[in-house]
CHARMM internal coordinates of N, CA and C (Angstrom, degrees):
IC EDIT
DIST 1 N 1 CA 1.3968
DIST 1 CA 1 C 1.5166
ANGL 1 N 1 CA 1 C 110.02
DIST 1 C 2 N 1.2459
ANGL 1 CA 1 C 2 N 118.33
DIHE 1 N 1 CA 1 C 2 N 135.90
DIST 2 N 2 CA 1.4794
ANGL 1 C 2 N 2 CA 120.02
DIHE 1 CA 1 C 2 N 2 CA -179.03
DIST 2 CA 2 C 1.5061
ANGL 2 N 2 CA 2 C 109.65
DIHE 1 C 2 N 2 CA 2 C -86.56
DIST 2 C 3 N 1.3642
ANGL 2 CA 2 C 3 N 113.92
DIHE 2 N 2 CA 2 C 3 N 147.82
DIST 3 N 3 CA 1.4625
ANGL 2 C 3 N 3 CA 117.55
DIHE 2 CA 2 C 3 N 3 CA 178.79
DIST 3 CA 3 C 1.4375
ANGL 3 N 3 CA 3 C 113.53
DIHE 2 C 3 N 3 CA 3 C -62.83
DIST 3 C 4 N 1.3135
ANGL 3 CA 3 C 4 N 115.18
DIHE 3 N 3 CA 3 C 4 N 141.07
DIST 4 N 4 CA 1.4468
ANGL 3 C 4 N 4 CA 117.73
DIHE 3 CA 3 C 4 N 4 CA 174.34
DIST 4 CA 4 C 1.5083
ANGL 4 N 4 CA 4 C 114.89
DIHE 3 C 4 N 4 CA 4 C 83.81
DIST 4 C 5 N 1.3112
ANGL 4 CA 4 C 5 N 117.85
DIHE 4 N 4 CA 4 C 5 N -2.67
DIST 5 N 5 CA 1.4428
ANGL 4 C 5 N 5 CA 126.76
DIHE 4 CA 4 C 5 N 5 CA -174.86
DIST 5 CA 5 C 1.5586
ANGL 5 N 5 CA 5 C 106.64
DIHE 4 C 5 N 5 CA 5 C -66.65
DIST 5 C 6 N 1.3399
ANGL 5 CA 5 C 6 N 119.49
DIHE 5 N 5 CA 5 C 6 N -44.49
DIST 6 N 6 CA 1.4494
ANGL 5 C 6 N 6 CA 120.54
DIHE 5 CA 5 C 6 N 6 CA -177.55
DIST 6 CA 6 C 1.4375
ANGL 6 N 6 CA 6 C 117.11
DIHE 5 C 6 N 6 CA 6 C 84.13
DIST 6 C 7 N 1.3757
ANGL 6 CA 6 C 7 N 121.26
DIHE 6 N 6 CA 6 C 7 N -9.07
DIST 7 N 7 CA 1.4437
ANGL 6 C 7 N 7 CA 123.71
DIHE 6 CA 6 C 7 N 7 CA 179.21
DIST 7 CA 7 C 1.4573
ANGL 7 N 7 CA 7 C 109.65
DIHE 6 C 7 N 7 CA 7 C -93.45
DIST 7 C 8 N 1.4154
ANGL 7 CA 7 C 8 N 116.34
DIHE 7 N 7 CA 7 C 8 N 138.60
DIST 8 N 8 CA 1.4135
ANGL 7 C 8 N 8 CA 118.40
DIHE 7 CA 7 C 8 N 8 CA 176.79
DIST 8 CA 8 C 1.5598
ANGL 8 N 8 CA 8 C 112.14
DIHE 7 C 8 N 8 CA 8 C -70.26
DIST 8 C 9 N 1.3258
ANGL 8 CA 8 C 9 N 115.96
DIHE 8 N 8 CA 8 C 9 N 153.19
DIST 9 N 9 CA 1.4461
ANGL 8 C 9 N 9 CA 125.16
DIHE 8 CA 8 C 9 N 9 CA -173.89
DIST 9 CA 9 C 1.5966
ANGL 9 N 9 CA 9 C 110.13
DIHE 8 C 9 N 9 CA 9 C -68.67
DIST 9 C 10 N 1.2780
ANGL 9 CA 9 C 10 N 119.74
DIHE 9 N 9 CA 9 C 10 N -27.70
DIST 10 N 10 CA 1.3485
ANGL 9 C 10 N 10 CA 127.67
DIHE 9 CA 9 C 10 N 10 CA -176.27
DIST 10 CA 10 C 1.4620
ANGL 10 N 10 CA 10 C 114.52
DIHE 9 C 10 N 10 CA 10 C -85.52
DIST 10 C 11 N 1.2965
ANGL 10 CA 10 C 11 N 121.77
DIHE 10 N 10 CA 10 C 11 N -0.01
DIST 11 N 11 CA 1.3881
ANGL 10 C 11 N 11 CA 125.87
DIHE 10 CA 10 C 11 N 11 CA -174.89
DIST 11 CA 11 C 1.5647
ANGL 11 N 11 CA 11 C 114.56
DIHE 10 C 11 N 11 CA 11 C -51.52
DIST 11 C 12 N 1.3218
ANGL 11 CA 11 C 12 N 119.43
DIHE 11 N 11 CA 11 C 12 N -44.40
DIST 12 N 12 CA 1.3885
ANGL 11 C 12 N 12 CA 122.19
DIHE 11 CA 11 C 12 N 12 CA -176.61
DIST 12 CA 12 C 1.5514
ANGL 12 N 12 CA 12 C 116.61
DIHE 11 C 12 N 12 CA 12 C -92.58
DIST 12 C 13 N 1.3852
ANGL 12 CA 12 C 13 N 114.06
DIHE 12 N 12 CA 12 C 13 N 15.93
DIST 13 N 13 CA 1.4946
ANGL 12 C 13 N 13 CA 115.41
DIHE 12 CA 12 C 13 N 13 CA -170.87
DIST 13 CA 13 C 1.5937
ANGL 13 N 13 CA 13 C 110.24
DIHE 12 C 13 N 13 CA 13 C -90.88
DIST 13 C 14 N 1.3468
ANGL 13 CA 13 C 14 N 118.00
DIHE 13 N 13 CA 13 C 14 N -16.50
DIST 14 N 14 CA 1.4079
ANGL 13 C 14 N 14 CA 119.92
DIHE 13 CA 13 C 14 N 14 CA -168.22
DIST 14 CA 14 C 1.4890
ANGL 14 N 14 CA 14 C 110.38
DIHE 13 C 14 N 14 CA 14 C -62.26
DIST 14 C 15 N 1.3149
ANGL 14 CA 14 C 15 N 121.32
DIHE 14 N 14 CA 14 C 15 N -53.36
DIST 15 N 15 CA 1.4529
ANGL 14 C 15 N 15 CA 126.34
DIHE 14 CA 14 C 15 N 15 CA -178.00
DIST 15 CA 15 C 1.5768
ANGL 15 N 15 CA 15 C 110.17
DIHE 14 C 15 N 15 CA 15 C -58.94
DIST 15 C 16 N 1.2753
ANGL 15 CA 15 C 16 N 120.78
DIHE 15 N 15 CA 15 C 16 N -48.08
DIST 16 N 16 CA 1.4542
ANGL 15 C 16 N 16 CA 118.07
DIHE 15 CA 15 C 16 N 16 CA 178.84
DIST 16 CA 16 C 1.4617
ANGL 16 N 16 CA 16 C 112.42
DIHE 15 C 16 N 16 CA 16 C -63.19
DIST 16 C 17 N 1.3443
ANGL 16 CA 16 C 17 N 119.87
DIHE 16 N 16 CA 16 C 17 N -37.31
DIST 17 N 17 CA 1.4362
ANGL 16 C 17 N 17 CA 119.39
DIHE 16 CA 16 C 17 N 17 CA 179.80
DIST 17 CA 17 C 1.4487
ANGL 17 N 17 CA 17 C 114.12
DIHE 16 C 17 N 17 CA 17 C -65.91
DIST 17 C 18 N 1.2841
ANGL 17 CA 17 C 18 N 114.17
DIHE 17 N 17 CA 17 C 18 N -38.60
DIST 18 N 18 CA 1.5694
ANGL 17 C 18 N 18 CA 123.26
DIHE 17 CA 17 C 18 N 18 CA 175.82
DIST 18 CA 18 C 1.5122
ANGL 18 N 18 CA 18 C 107.49
DIHE 17 C 18 N 18 CA 18 C -55.76
DIST 18 C 19 N 1.3284
ANGL 18 CA 18 C 19 N 115.98
DIHE 18 N 18 CA 18 C 19 N -52.90
DIST 19 N 19 CA 1.4226
ANGL 18 C 19 N 19 CA 122.10
DIHE 18 CA 18 C 19 N 19 CA -177.19
DIST 19 CA 19 C 1.5180
ANGL 19 N 19 CA 19 C 110.94
DIHE 18 C 19 N 19 CA 19 C -61.04
DIST 19 C 20 N 1.3292
ANGL 19 CA 19 C 20 N 117.57
DIHE 19 N 19 CA 19 C 20 N -41.94
DIST 20 N 20 CA 1.4197
ANGL 19 C 20 N 20 CA 118.36
DIHE 19 CA 19 C 20 N 20 CA 177.26
DIST 20 CA 20 C 1.4500
ANGL 20 N 20 CA 20 C 112.10
DIHE 19 C 20 N 20 CA 20 C -61.46
DIST 20 C 21 N 1.4191
ANGL 20 CA 20 C 21 N 118.39
DIHE 20 N 20 CA 20 C 21 N -45.27
DIST 21 N 21 CA 1.4022
ANGL 20 C 21 N 21 CA 122.43
DIHE 20 CA 20 C 21 N 21 CA -176.12
DIST 21 CA 21 C 1.5761
ANGL 21 N 21 CA 21 C 107.29
DIHE 20 C 21 N 21 CA 21 C -65.26
DIST 21 C 22 N 1.2773
ANGL 21 CA 21 C 22 N 119.15
DIHE 21 N 21 CA 21 C 22 N -45.32
DIST 22 N 22 CA 1.4347
ANGL 21 C 22 N 22 CA 119.17
DIHE 21 CA 21 C 22 N 22 CA -179.66
DIST 22 CA 22 C 1.5911
ANGL 22 N 22 CA 22 C 110.27
DIHE 21 C 22 N 22 CA 22 C -61.50
DIST 22 C 23 N 1.3208
ANGL 22 CA 22 C 23 N 118.82
DIHE 22 N 22 CA 22 C 23 N -45.11
DIST 23 N 23 CA 1.4642
ANGL 22 C 23 N 23 CA 122.44
DIHE 22 CA 22 C 23 N 23 CA 178.20
DIST 23 CA 23 C 1.4952
ANGL 23 N 23 CA 23 C 111.21
DIHE 22 C 23 N 23 CA 23 C -58.56
DIST 23 C 24 N 1.3409
ANGL 23 CA 23 C 24 N 115.84
DIHE 23 N 23 CA 23 C 24 N -39.44
DIST 24 N 24 CA 1.5150
ANGL 23 C 24 N 24 CA 118.73
DIHE 23 CA 23 C 24 N 24 CA 179.52
DIST 24 CA 24 C 1.4857
ANGL 24 N 24 CA 24 C 110.99
DIHE 23 C 24 N 24 CA 24 C -67.35
DIST 24 C 25 N 1.3746
ANGL 24 CA 24 C 25 N 116.73
DIHE 24 N 24 CA 24 C 25 N -41.22
DIST 25 N 25 CA 1.4754
ANGL 24 C 25 N 25 CA 117.42
DIHE 24 CA 24 C 25 N 25 CA 179.58
DIST 25 CA 25 C 1.5266
ANGL 25 N 25 CA 25 C 109.13
DIHE 24 C 25 N 25 CA 25 C -63.66
DIST 25 C 26 N 1.2808
ANGL 25 CA 25 C 26 N 117.53
DIHE 25 N 25 CA 25 C 26 N -42.44
DIST 26 N 26 CA 1.4879
ANGL 25 C 26 N 26 CA 117.96
DIHE 25 CA 25 C 26 N 26 CA -175.11
DIST 26 CA 26 C 1.5226
ANGL 26 N 26 CA 26 C 109.46
DIHE 25 C 26 N 26 CA 26 C -71.14
DIST 26 C 27 N 1.3387
ANGL 26 CA 26 C 27 N 117.80
DIHE 26 N 26 CA 26 C 27 N -36.41
DIST 27 N 27 CA 1.3975
ANGL 26 C 27 N 27 CA 120.86
DIHE 26 CA 26 C 27 N 27 CA -179.74
DIST 27 CA 27 C 1.6109
ANGL 27 N 27 CA 27 C 108.82
DIHE 26 C 27 N 27 CA 27 C -65.86
DIST 27 C 28 N 1.3312
ANGL 27 CA 27 C 28 N 117.52
DIHE 27 N 27 CA 27 C 28 N -42.32
DIST 28 N 28 CA 1.4842
ANGL 27 C 28 N 28 CA 118.68
DIHE 27 CA 27 C 28 N 28 CA 176.02
DIST 28 CA 28 C 1.4960
ANGL 28 N 28 CA 28 C 112.94
DIHE 27 C 28 N 28 CA 28 C -64.58
DIST 28 C 29 N 1.3413
ANGL 28 CA 28 C 29 N 118.26
DIHE 28 N 28 CA 28 C 29 N -35.07
DIST 29 N 29 CA 1.4712
ANGL 28 C 29 N 29 CA 118.94
DIHE 28 CA 28 C 29 N 29 CA 175.28
DIST 29 CA 29 C 1.4706
ANGL 29 N 29 CA 29 C 111.42
DIHE 28 C 29 N 29 CA 29 C -66.40
DIST 29 C 30 N 1.3733
ANGL 29 CA 29 C 30 N 119.65
DIHE 29 N 29 CA 29 C 30 N -41.33
DIST 30 N 30 CA 1.4172
ANGL 29 C 30 N 30 CA 124.74
DIHE 29 CA 29 C 30 N 30 CA -177.58
DIST 30 CA 30 C 1.5998
ANGL 30 N 30 CA 30 C 109.54
DIHE 29 C 30 N 30 CA 30 C -64.99
DIST 30 C 31 N 1.3555
ANGL 30 CA 30 C 31 N 115.28
DIHE 30 N 30 CA 30 C 31 N -31.24
DIST 31 N 31 CA 1.4877
ANGL 30 C 31 N 31 CA 120.45
DIHE 30 CA 30 C 31 N 31 CA -178.67
DIST 31 CA 31 C 1.5202
ANGL 31 N 31 CA 31 C 109.09
DIHE 30 C 31 N 31 CA 31 C -83.12
DIST 31 C 32 N 1.4214
ANGL 31 CA 31 C 32 N 121.50
DIHE 31 N 31 CA 31 C 32 N -7.71
DIST 32 N 32 CA 1.3660
ANGL 31 C 32 N 32 CA 120.51
DIHE 31 CA 31 C 32 N 32 CA 178.21
DIST 32 CA 32 C 1.5550
ANGL 32 N 32 CA 32 C 111.36
DIHE 31 C 32 N 32 CA 32 C 87.71
DIST 32 C 33 N 1.3356
ANGL 32 CA 32 C 33 N 114.71
DIHE 32 N 32 CA 32 C 33 N 13.39
DIST 33 N 33 CA 1.4904
ANGL 32 C 33 N 33 CA 113.31
DIHE 32 CA 32 C 33 N 33 CA -179.39
DIST 33 CA 33 C 1.4824
ANGL 33 N 33 CA 33 C 112.47
DIHE 32 C 33 N 33 CA 33 C -98.99
DIST 33 C 34 N 1.2527
ANGL 33 CA 33 C 34 N 118.61
DIHE 33 N 33 CA 33 C 34 N -8.66
DIST 34 N 34 CA 1.4774
ANGL 33 C 34 N 34 CA 124.65
DIHE 33 CA 33 C 34 N 34 CA 169.39
DIST 34 CA 34 C 1.5243
ANGL 34 N 34 CA 34 C 112.18
DIHE 33 C 34 N 34 CA 34 C -122.90
DIST 34 C 35 N 1.3472
ANGL 34 CA 34 C 35 N 124.97
DIHE 34 N 34 CA 34 C 35 N 142.42
DIST 35 N 35 CA 1.3348
ANGL 34 C 35 N 35 CA 121.63
DIHE 34 CA 34 C 35 N 35 CA 178.73
DIST 35 CA 35 C 1.5032
ANGL 35 N 35 CA 35 C 110.65
DIHE 34 C 35 N 35 CA 35 C -69.75
DIST 35 C 36 N 1.3676
ANGL 35 CA 35 C 36 N 116.60
DIHE 35 N 35 CA 35 C 36 N 150.19
DIST 36 N 36 CA 1.4596
ANGL 35 C 36 N 36 CA 124.26
DIHE 35 CA 35 C 36 N 36 CA -175.42
DIST 36 CA 36 C 1.5845
ANGL 36 N 36 CA 36 C 110.44
DIHE 35 C 36 N 36 CA 36 C -55.51
DIST 36 C 37 N 1.3385
ANGL 36 CA 36 C 37 N 115.49
DIHE 36 N 36 CA 36 C 37 N -33.92
DIST 37 N 37 CA 1.5247
ANGL 36 C 37 N 37 CA 117.78
DIHE 36 CA 36 C 37 N 37 CA -177.07
DIST 37 CA 37 C 1.4486
ANGL 37 N 37 CA 37 C 113.65
DIHE 36 C 37 N 37 CA 37 C -74.12
DIST 37 C 38 N 1.3675
ANGL 37 CA 37 C 38 N 119.44
DIHE 37 N 37 CA 37 C 38 N -10.80
DIST 38 N 38 CA 1.4675
ANGL 37 C 38 N 38 CA 122.62
DIHE 37 CA 37 C 38 N 38 CA -175.46
DIST 38 CA 38 C 1.5097
ANGL 38 N 38 CA 38 C 109.13
DIHE 37 C 38 N 38 CA 38 C -54.52
DIST 38 C 39 N 1.3091
ANGL 38 CA 38 C 39 N 116.77
DIHE 38 N 38 CA 38 C 39 N -55.93
DIST 39 N 39 CA 1.4514
ANGL 38 C 39 N 39 CA 120.78
DIHE 38 CA 38 C 39 N 39 CA -174.42
DIST 39 CA 39 C 1.5269
ANGL 39 N 39 CA 39 C 114.12
DIHE 38 C 39 N 39 CA 39 C -66.18
DIST 39 C 40 N 1.3239
ANGL 39 CA 39 C 40 N 113.21
DIHE 39 N 39 CA 39 C 40 N -39.41
DIST 40 N 40 CA 1.5047
ANGL 39 C 40 N 40 CA 116.94
DIHE 39 CA 39 C 40 N 40 CA 178.54
DIST 40 CA 40 C 1.4771
ANGL 40 N 40 CA 40 C 114.77
DIHE 39 C 40 N 40 CA 40 C -68.71
DIST 40 C 41 N 1.3767
ANGL 40 CA 40 C 41 N 117.69
DIHE 40 N 40 CA 40 C 41 N -26.58
DIST 41 N 41 CA 1.4026
ANGL 40 C 41 N 41 CA 122.78
DIHE 40 CA 40 C 41 N 41 CA -178.89
DIST 41 CA 41 C 1.5971
ANGL 41 N 41 CA 41 C 109.48
DIHE 40 C 41 N 41 CA 41 C -86.94
DIST 41 C 42 N 1.3120
ANGL 41 CA 41 C 42 N 117.30
DIHE 41 N 41 CA 41 C 42 N -36.58
DIST 42 N 42 CA 1.4729
ANGL 41 C 42 N 42 CA 117.92
DIHE 41 CA 41 C 42 N 42 CA -171.08
DIST 42 CA 42 C 1.5102
ANGL 42 N 42 CA 42 C 114.90
DIHE 41 C 42 N 42 CA 42 C -103.90
DIST 42 C 43 N 1.3046
ANGL 42 CA 42 C 43 N 121.67
DIHE 42 N 42 CA 42 C 43 N 0.79
DIST 43 N 43 CA 1.5098
ANGL 42 C 43 N 43 CA 121.76
DIHE 42 CA 42 C 43 N 43 CA -175.28
DIST 43 CA 43 C 1.5284
ANGL 43 N 43 CA 43 C 110.51
DIHE 42 C 43 N 43 CA 43 C -68.03
DIST 43 C 44 N 1.3019
ANGL 43 CA 43 C 44 N 121.65
DIHE 43 N 43 CA 43 C 44 N -31.16
DIST 44 N 44 CA 1.4128
ANGL 43 C 44 N 44 CA 118.19
DIHE 43 CA 43 C 44 N 44 CA 173.58
DIST 44 CA 44 C 1.5651
ANGL 44 N 44 CA 44 C 117.18
DIHE 43 C 44 N 44 CA 44 C -57.51
DIST 44 C 45 N 1.3442
ANGL 44 CA 44 C 45 N 110.17
DIHE 44 N 44 CA 44 C 45 N -34.07
DIST 45 N 45 CA 1.4702
ANGL 44 C 45 N 45 CA 116.50
DIHE 44 CA 44 C 45 N 45 CA 178.71
DIST 45 CA 45 C 1.5402
ANGL 45 N 45 CA 45 C 112.00
DIHE 44 C 45 N 45 CA 45 C -63.32
DIST 45 C 46 N 1.3094
ANGL 45 CA 45 C 46 N 115.45
DIHE 45 N 45 CA 45 C 46 N -32.99
DIST 46 N 46 CA 1.4985
ANGL 45 C 46 N 46 CA 123.14
DIHE 45 CA 45 C 46 N 46 CA 178.82
DIST 46 CA 46 C 1.5723
ANGL 46 N 46 CA 46 C 106.85
DIHE 45 C 46 N 46 CA 46 C -67.38
DIST 46 C 47 N 1.3156
ANGL 46 CA 46 C 47 N 120.34
DIHE 46 N 46 CA 46 C 47 N -37.16
DIST 47 N 47 CA 1.4279
ANGL 46 C 47 N 47 CA 121.18
DIHE 46 CA 46 C 47 N 47 CA 175.77
DIST 47 CA 47 C 1.5001
ANGL 47 N 47 CA 47 C 109.75
DIHE 46 C 47 N 47 CA 47 C -65.60
DIST 47 C 48 N 1.2633
ANGL 47 CA 47 C 48 N 119.05
DIHE 47 N 47 CA 47 C 48 N -42.55
DIST 48 N 48 CA 1.4428
ANGL 47 C 48 N 48 CA 123.52
DIHE 47 CA 47 C 48 N 48 CA -179.41
DIST 48 CA 48 C 1.5765
ANGL 48 N 48 CA 48 C 109.79
DIHE 47 C 48 N 48 CA 48 C -59.97
DIST 48 C 49 N 1.3083
ANGL 48 CA 48 C 49 N 110.96
DIHE 48 N 48 CA 48 C 49 N -48.94
DIST 49 N 49 CA 1.5237
ANGL 48 C 49 N 49 CA 116.37
DIHE 48 CA 48 C 49 N 49 CA 178.40
DIST 49 CA 49 C 1.5341
ANGL 49 N 49 CA 49 C 112.26
DIHE 48 C 49 N 49 CA 49 C -58.42
DIST 49 C 50 N 1.2907
ANGL 49 CA 49 C 50 N 118.58
DIHE 49 N 49 CA 49 C 50 N -44.35
DIST 50 N 50 CA 1.4215
ANGL 49 C 50 N 50 CA 124.02
DIHE 49 CA 49 C 50 N 50 CA 172.20
DIST 50 CA 50 C 1.4990
ANGL 50 N 50 CA 50 C 113.59
DIHE 49 C 50 N 50 CA 50 C -54.71
DIST 50 C 51 N 1.2710
ANGL 50 CA 50 C 51 N 117.71
DIHE 50 N 50 CA 50 C 51 N -51.42
DIST 51 N 51 CA 1.4331
ANGL 50 C 51 N 51 CA 121.72
DIHE 50 CA 50 C 51 N 51 CA 177.08
DIST 51 CA 51 C 1.4970
ANGL 51 N 51 CA 51 C 115.17
DIHE 50 C 51 N 51 CA 51 C -57.42
DIST 51 C 52 N 1.3390
ANGL 51 CA 51 C 52 N 115.96
DIHE 51 N 51 CA 51 C 52 N -44.52
DIST 52 N 52 CA 1.4426
ANGL 51 C 52 N 52 CA 121.10
DIHE 51 CA 51 C 52 N 52 CA 179.20
DIST 52 CA 52 C 1.5166
ANGL 52 N 52 CA 52 C 111.65
DIHE 51 C 52 N 52 CA 52 C -64.04
DIST 52 C 53 N 1.3386
ANGL 52 CA 52 C 53 N 113.84
DIHE 52 N 52 CA 52 C 53 N -42.36
DIST 53 N 53 CA 1.4731
ANGL 52 C 53 N 53 CA 121.25
DIHE 52 CA 52 C 53 N 53 CA 178.13
DIST 53 CA 53 C 1.5628
ANGL 53 N 53 CA 53 C 110.18
DIHE 52 C 53 N 53 CA 53 C -60.80
DIST 53 C 54 N 1.2382
ANGL 53 CA 53 C 54 N 115.94
DIHE 53 N 53 CA 53 C 54 N -44.84
DIST 54 N 54 CA 1.5501
ANGL 53 C 54 N 54 CA 119.03
DIHE 53 CA 53 C 54 N 54 CA 177.84
DIST 54 CA 54 C 1.4813
ANGL 54 N 54 CA 54 C 111.41
DIHE 53 C 54 N 54 CA 54 C -65.32
DIST 54 C 55 N 1.2834
ANGL 54 CA 54 C 55 N 119.53
DIHE 54 N 54 CA 54 C 55 N -38.70
DIST 55 N 55 CA 1.4364
ANGL 54 C 55 N 55 CA 122.97
DIHE 54 CA 54 C 55 N 55 CA 177.00
DIST 55 CA 55 C 1.5541
ANGL 55 N 55 CA 55 C 113.58
DIHE 54 C 55 N 55 CA 55 C -61.71
DIST 55 C 56 N 1.3333
ANGL 55 CA 55 C 56 N 111.38
DIHE 55 N 55 CA 55 C 56 N -47.02
DIST 56 N 56 CA 1.4561
ANGL 55 C 56 N 56 CA 122.24
DIHE 55 CA 55 C 56 N 56 CA 176.81
DIST 56 CA 56 C 1.5243
ANGL 56 N 56 CA 56 C 110.75
DIHE 55 C 56 N 56 CA 56 C -60.23
DIST 56 C 57 N 1.3106
ANGL 56 CA 56 C 57 N 118.45
DIHE 56 N 56 CA 56 C 57 N -41.80
DIST 57 N 57 CA 1.3700
ANGL 56 C 57 N 57 CA 124.10
DIHE 56 CA 56 C 57 N 57 CA -174.89
DIST 57 CA 57 C 1.5447
ANGL 57 N 57 CA 57 C 105.65
DIHE 56 C 57 N 57 CA 57 C -66.77
DIST 57 C 58 N 1.3041
ANGL 57 CA 57 C 58 N 117.28
DIHE 57 N 57 CA 57 C 58 N -50.18
DIST 58 N 58 CA 1.5331
ANGL 57 C 58 N 58 CA 121.98
DIHE 57 CA 57 C 58 N 58 CA -178.68
DIST 58 CA 58 C 1.5100
ANGL 58 N 58 CA 58 C 110.75
DIHE 57 C 58 N 58 CA 58 C -59.11
DIST 58 C 59 N 1.3821
ANGL 58 CA 58 C 59 N 114.44
DIHE 58 N 58 CA 58 C 59 N -43.25
DIST 59 N 59 CA 1.5002
ANGL 58 C 59 N 59 CA 111.88
DIHE 58 CA 58 C 59 N 59 CA -177.20
DIST 59 CA 59 C 1.5415
ANGL 59 N 59 CA 59 C 110.27
DIHE 58 C 59 N 59 CA 59 C -71.59
DIST 59 C 60 N 1.3329
ANGL 59 CA 59 C 60 N 120.07
DIHE 59 N 59 CA 59 C 60 N -27.32
DIST 60 N 60 CA 1.4170
ANGL 59 C 60 N 60 CA 125.20
DIHE 59 CA 59 C 60 N 60 CA 176.65
DIST 60 CA 60 C 1.5248
ANGL 60 N 60 CA 60 C 110.63
DIHE 59 C 60 N 60 CA 60 C -66.03
DIST 60 C 61 N 1.3812
ANGL 60 CA 60 C 61 N 114.90
DIHE 60 N 60 CA 60 C 61 N -43.56
DIST 61 N 61 CA 1.4126
ANGL 60 C 61 N 61 CA 119.87
DIHE 60 CA 60 C 61 N 61 CA 177.96
DIST 61 CA 61 C 1.5032
ANGL 61 N 61 CA 61 C 115.90
DIHE 60 C 61 N 61 CA 61 C -65.07
DIST 61 C 62 N 1.3531
ANGL 61 CA 61 C 62 N 119.21
DIHE 61 N 61 CA 61 C 62 N -30.39
DIST 62 N 62 CA 1.4080
ANGL 61 C 62 N 62 CA 123.90
DIHE 61 CA 61 C 62 N 62 CA 179.47
DIST 62 CA 62 C 1.5283
ANGL 62 N 62 CA 62 C 113.97
DIHE 61 C 62 N 62 CA 62 C -70.51
DIST 62 C 63 N 1.3178
ANGL 62 CA 62 C 63 N 117.78
DIHE 62 N 62 CA 62 C 63 N -22.01
DIST 63 N 63 CA 1.4263
ANGL 62 C 63 N 63 CA 119.58
DIHE 62 CA 62 C 63 N 63 CA -171.79
DIST 63 CA 63 C 1.5792
ANGL 63 N 63 CA 63 C 104.57
DIHE 62 C 63 N 63 CA 63 C -80.98
END
COOR INIT
IC SEED 1 N 1 CA 1 C
IC BUILD
């Protein structure tokens, strides 16, 4: 990060972390370590978490 830039270093980490999380869940399901219904039941929670993270990031950038 350049000095005086003012942007946090973690700004671009949200999308890659979400993809890693989703990939991990599907991999665990494929391996039989998670029930098949897990992703179908809990994927809306992931959307809520993404939305909250986006709101928090925007409010932090406005300060």
